[in-house]
C-alpha positions as CSV (number, residue, x, y, z in Angstrom):
1,X,-101.2,-63.3,-55.3
2,X,-100.6,-66.8,-53.9
3,X,-99.7,-69.9,-55.7
4,X,-101.1,-73.3,-54.6
5,X,-97.6,-74.7,-53.7
6,X,-96.9,-71.7,-51.4
7,X,-100.1,-71.9,-49.3
8,X,-100.3,-73.6,-46.0
9,X,-103.2,-75.8,-45.0
10,X,-104.0,-75.7,-41.2
11,X,-106.0,-78.3,-39.4
12,X,-108.5,-77.0,-36.9
13,X,-110.3,-79.4,-34.6
14,X,-113.9,-79.1,-33.2
15,X,-114.4,-75.5,-34.7
16,X,-117.3,-73.9,-33.0
17,X,-118.1,-77.2,-31.3
18,X,-118.3,-78.9,-34.6
19,X,-117.5,-82.7,-35.0
20,X,-114.1,-83.8,-36.0
21,X,-111.9,-81.2,-37.8
22,X,-111.6,-78.9,-40.9
23,X,-108.7,-77.9,-43.2
24,X,-108.3,-74.2,-43.8
25,X,-106.2,-72.9,-46.7
26,X,-105.9,-69.0,-46.8
27,X,-106.1,-67.9,-50.3
28,X,-104.7,-64.5,-49.9
29,X,-102.1,-63.2,-47.4
30,X,-103.3,-61.1,-44.4
31,X,-101.8,-57.9,-46.0
32,X,-103.7,-58.6,-49.2
33,X,-107.0,-58.8,-47.6
34,X,-107.7,-55.0,-47.3
35,X,-109.6,-53.0,-44.7
36,X,-112.8,-54.7,-44.7
37,X,-111.9,-58.4,-45.7
38,X,-111.2,-60.6,-42.5
39,X,-111.0,-63.9,-44.4
40,X,-110.8,-65.4,-47.8
41,X,-110.2,-69.1,-47.3
42,X,-110.8,-72.5,-48.9
43,X,-112.3,-74.8,-46.2
44,X,-112.4,-78.6,-46.4
45,X,-114.7,-80.6,-44.2
46,X,-113.9,-84.3,-44.2
47,X,-116.9,-86.8,-44.2
48,X,-118.7,-87.0,-40.9
49,X,-117.1,-83.8,-39.7
50,X,-118.6,-80.3,-39.3
51,X,-118.2,-76.7,-38.7
52,X,-120.3,-75.8,-35.7
53,X,-123.0,-73.2,-35.5
54,X,-121.8,-69.7,-34.7
55,X,-122.9,-66.2,-35.1
56,X,-121.4,-63.1,-36.8
57,X,-121.6,-59.5,-35.4
58,X,-120.2,-56.7,-37.3
59,X,-119.5,-58.8,-40.4
60,X,-120.9,-61.2,-43.0
61,X,-119.9,-64.5,-44.2
62,X,-120.5,-66.1,-47.5
63,X,-119.9,-69.8,-48.4
64,X,-119.5,-70.9,-52.0
65,X,-119.7,-74.7,-52.2
66,X,-117.1,-76.3,-54.6
67,X,-117.5,-79.8,-54.0
68,X,-119.3,-82.5,-51.7
69,X,-122.6,-82.6,-50.0
70,X,-123.9,-81.4,-46.6
71,X,-126.4,-79.6,-44.4
72,X,-126.1,-75.9,-44.0
73,X,-127.6,-74.5,-40.8
74,X,-129.1,-71.0,-41.8
75,X,-129.8,-69.3,-38.5
76,X,-131.6,-72.4,-37.2
77,X,-133.0,-73.7,-40.5
78,X,-131.3,-76.7,-42.1
79,X,-130.9,-76.6,-45.8
80,X,-129.3,-79.3,-48.1
81,X,-125.9,-78.0,-49.4
82,X,-124.2,-79.1,-52.6
83,X,-121.7,-78.0,-55.2
84,X,-122.7,-74.6,-56.8
85,X,-124.7,-73.5,-53.9
86,X,-123.9,-70.0,-52.2
87,X,-124.9,-69.2,-48.7
88,X,-124.9,-65.8,-47.0
89,X,-124.9,-65.1,-43.3
90,X,-125.7,-61.6,-42.5
91,X,-124.4,-59.7,-39.4
92,X,-126.4,-60.8,-36.2
93,X,-127.2,-64.0,-37.6
94,X,-125.6,-67.5,-37.4
95,X,-124.8,-70.4,-39.4
96,X,-122.9,-73.8,-39.6
97,X,-122.1,-76.6,-42.0
98,X,-122.0,-80.4,-41.5
99,X,-120.6,-82.9,-44.2
100,X,-123.1,-85.6,-44.7
101,X,-121.6,-87.2,-47.6
102,X,-118.9,-89.8,-48.0
103,X,-116.3,-87.5,-49.5
104,X,-114.7,-84.2,-48.6
105,X,-117.0,-81.1,-48.8
106,X,-115.0,-78.0,-49.8
107,X,-115.9,-74.4,-50.1
108,X,-114.6,-70.8,-50.2
109,X,-115.4,-68.7,-47.2
110,X,-115.4,-64.9,-47.4
111,X,-115.8,-62.7,-44.2
112,X,-116.4,-59.1,-44.8
113,X,-116.8,-56.4,-42.2
114,X,-119.9,-54.3,-42.3
115,X,-118.6,-51.3,-40.4
116,X,-121.1,-51.7,-37.5
117,X,-120.3,-53.0,-34.0
């Protein structure tokens, strides 16, 4: 368990070649993630910033959009993204997300190992 006031927010610049920066807030401590979970994090992308396109191998990543608007790159296909949308990137595929709105875009990111290499 973590409480909001206990969590740390980390600023990361030009993630995967994306514009500007993102803010990452780990929702569980590393020891709480378990064997197959690599990340369970709230990510905030400010206006005109983005998380660059990247691939996953031996793991999947899911984004649950909480607020804001953007464009999700689904393995080379651009798809509008808004609150309530869920995007899934399977192993051996790629994705990215750009904030095209005027306000922060926030989402929960979950990375799970598939057991394959």
